GUMINU-651398 format. One record per residue (C-alpha): residue number from 0; x, y, z. Coordinates in Angstrom, 1 decimal. Layout:
site torti->NUM X->X Y->Y Z->Z
...
END
This chain:
site torti->0 X->96.0 Y->92.2 Z->88.0
site torti->1 X->95.8 Y->95.4 Z->90.0
site torti->2 X->92.4 Y->97.2 Z->89.8
site torti->3 X->91.7 Y->100.7 Z->90.9
site torti->4 X->88.3 Y->102.4 Z->91.4
site torti->5 X->87.8 Y->106.1 Z->92.0
site torti->6 X->84.8 Y->107.7 Z->93.7
site torti->7 X->83.8 Y->111.0 Z->95.3
site torti->8 X->83.6 Y->113.2 Z->92.3
site torti->9 X->80.8 Y->115.7 Z->91.9
site torti->10 X->79.7 Y->119.3 Z->91.5
site torti->11 X->81.2 Y->121.9 Z->93.8
site torti->12 X->81.3 Y->125.7 Z->93.9
site torti->13 X->84.5 Y->127.7 Z->93.6
site torti->14 X->86.2 Y->127.6 Z->96.9
site torti->15 X->84.6 Y->124.4 Z->97.9
site torti->16 X->86.1 Y->121.0 Z->98.8
site torti->17 X->85.9 Y->117.4 Z->97.7
site torti->18 X->87.5 Y->114.2 Z->98.8
site torti->19 X->88.2 Y->111.6 Z->96.2
site torti->20 X->88.9 Y->108.0 Z->97.0
site torti->21 X->90.8 Y->105.3 Z->95.1
site torti->22 X->90.4 Y->101.7 Z->96.2
site torti->23 X->93.2 Y->99.4 Z->95.0
site torti->24 X->92.7 Y->95.7 Z->94.7
site torti->25 X->94.5 Y->92.7 Z->93.3
site torti->26 X->98.0 Y->93.6 Z->94.2
site torti->27 X->100.5 Y->94.5 Z->96.9
site torti->28 X->99.1 Y->97.8 Z->97.9
site torti->29 X->102.1 Y->98.8 Z->100.0
site torti->30 X->104.6 Y->98.3 Z->97.2
site torti->31 X->102.7 Y->100.4 Z->94.7
site torti->32 X->103.0 Y->104.1 Z->94.1
site torti->33 X->99.6 Y->105.6 Z->93.6
site torti->34 X->99.2 Y->108.8 Z->91.6
site torti->35 X->96.3 Y->111.1 Z->90.8
site torti->36 X->96.0 Y->112.6 Z->87.3
site torti->37 X->93.3 Y->114.7 Z->85.7
site torti->38 X->92.2 Y->115.4 Z->82.2
site torti->39 X->90.1 Y->118.3 Z->81.1
site torti->40 X->88.3 Y->118.4 Z->77.8
site torti->41 X->90.7 Y->118.8 Z->74.9
site torti->42 X->93.7 Y->118.8 Z->77.2
site torti->43 X->96.4 Y->116.3 Z->77.9
site torti->44 X->96.2 Y->114.2 Z->81.1
site torti->45 X->98.3 Y->115.9 Z->83.7
site torti->46 X->99.9 Y->114.9 Z->87.0
site torti->47 X->98.3 Y->116.1 Z->90.2
site torti->48 X->100.1 Y->114.3 Z->93.0
site torti->49 X->101.4 Y->110.9 Z->94.1
site torti->50 X->101.9 Y->108.8 Z->97.2
site torti->51 X->105.0 Y->106.7 Z->97.2
site torti->52 X->105.8 Y->103.8 Z->99.5
site torti->53 X->109.3 Y->105.2 Z->99.7
site torti->54 X->109.1 Y->108.9 Z->99.5
site torti->55 X->107.1 Y->111.8 Z->100.9
site torti->56 X->104.0 Y->112.7 Z->98.8
site torti->57 X->104.7 Y->115.1 Z->95.9
site torti->58 X->102.4 Y->117.5 Z->94.1
site torti->59 X->102.1 Y->119.6 Z->91.0
site torti->60 X->102.7 Y->123.2 Z->91.6
site torti->61 X->99.1 Y->124.1 Z->90.5
site torti->62 X->97.6 Y->122.1 Z->93.5
site torti->63 X->100.3 Y->122.4 Z->96.1
site torti->64 X->98.9 Y->123.9 Z->99.4
site torti->65 X->95.3 Y->123.1 Z->98.2
site torti->66 X->95.3 Y->119.3 Z->97.7
site torti->67 X->96.5 Y->116.6 Z->100.0
site torti->68 X->97.0 Y->112.9 Z->99.3
site torti->69 X->96.9 Y->110.3 Z->101.9
site torti->70 X->96.9 Y->106.5 Z->102.2
site torti->71 X->94.9 Y->104.1 Z->104.4
site torti->72 X->96.9 Y->100.9 Z->104.2
site torti->73 X->94.3 Y->99.0 Z->106.2
site torti->74 X->91.7 Y->99.8 Z->103.6
site torti->75 X->93.9 Y->99.7 Z->100.5
site torti->76 X->92.7 Y->103.2 Z->99.7
site torti->77 X->94.3 Y->106.5 Z->98.7
site torti->78 X->92.4 Y->109.7 Z->99.3
site torti->79 X->92.7 Y->113.1 Z->97.6
site torti->80 X->91.5 Y->116.0 Z->99.7
site torti->81 X->90.9 Y->118.9 Z->97.4
site torti->82 X->90.3 Y->122.3 Z->99.0
site torti->83 X->89.8 Y->125.8 Z->97.6
site torti->84 X->88.7 Y->124.4 Z->94.3
site torti->85 X->88.9 Y->126.6 Z->91.2
site torti->86 X->87.2 Y->126.3 Z->87.8
site torti->87 X->90.6 Y->125.2 Z->86.4
site torti->88 X->90.5 Y->122.1 Z->88.6
site torti->89 X->87.4 Y->120.8 Z->86.8
site torti->90 X->88.4 Y->117.5 Z->85.0
site torti->91 X->88.1 Y->113.8 Z->85.1
site torti->92 X->90.3 Y->112.6 Z->87.9
site torti->93 X->92.1 Y->109.3 Z->87.6
site torti->94 X->94.1 Y->107.3 Z->90.0
site torti->95 X->96.9 Y->105.1 Z->88.7
site torti->96 X->99.4 Y->102.6 Z->90.2
site torti->97 X->103.0 Y->101.6 Z->89.4
site torti->98 X->105.6 Y->99.6 Z->91.3
site torti->99 X->109.0 Y->100.9 Z->91.7
site torti->100 X->111.2 Y->103.3 Z->93.5
site torti->101 X->111.3 Y->107.0 Z->92.8
site torti->102 X->109.0 Y->109.8 Z->91.6
site torti->103 X->106.5 Y->109.0 Z->88.8
site torti->104 X->104.9 Y->112.1 Z->87.3
site torti->105 X->104.0 Y->111.1 Z->83.7
site torti->106 X->101.0 Y->109.0 Z->82.6
site torti->107 X->103.2 Y->106.6 Z->80.6
site torti->108 X->105.1 Y->105.6 Z->83.7
site torti->109 X->102.0 Y->104.2 Z->85.4
site torti->110 X->100.9 Y->100.6 Z->84.7
site torti->111 X->97.3 Y->100.4 Z->86.1
site torti->112 X->94.5 Y->103.0 Z->85.8
site torti->113 X->91.0 Y->103.5 Z->87.2
site torti->114 X->88.1 Y->104.6 Z->85.1
site torti->115 X->88.0 Y->108.1 Z->86.5
site torti->116 X->85.6 Y->110.3 Z->88.4
site torti->117 X->84.2 Y->113.7 Z->87.2
site torti->118 X->84.9 Y->116.8 Z->89.2
site torti->119 X->83.0 Y->119.9 Z->88.1
site torti->120 X->83.6 Y->123.3 Z->89.7
site torti->121 X->81.0 Y->126.1 Z->89.2
site torti->122 X->82.1 Y->129.7 Z->89.1
END
């Protein structure tokens, strides 16, 4: 059973930065695609970005050039560097995992989920 645990959320001012971490345990880290999603109040969960074992990282247009995903395979950890944060980025951020080849951008494609970490951006 793969387990994921996010950390690093918090309160930041508009234009600020945060780094989220997702520690993955219980499975073959290298063979899993790890995605970040976010969900704001009364909105659907949306794709942010993903790190694939087989492809280059890919991003939602809304975060491209501001967010960066990276993996530390030695620590079974995926990071989400978020720069130039905007109020619209405020949400609960979740990491999720799925095995397979290709691009995975919808929540239903992912098998395992973390509990989420809150990101708040003050204007």
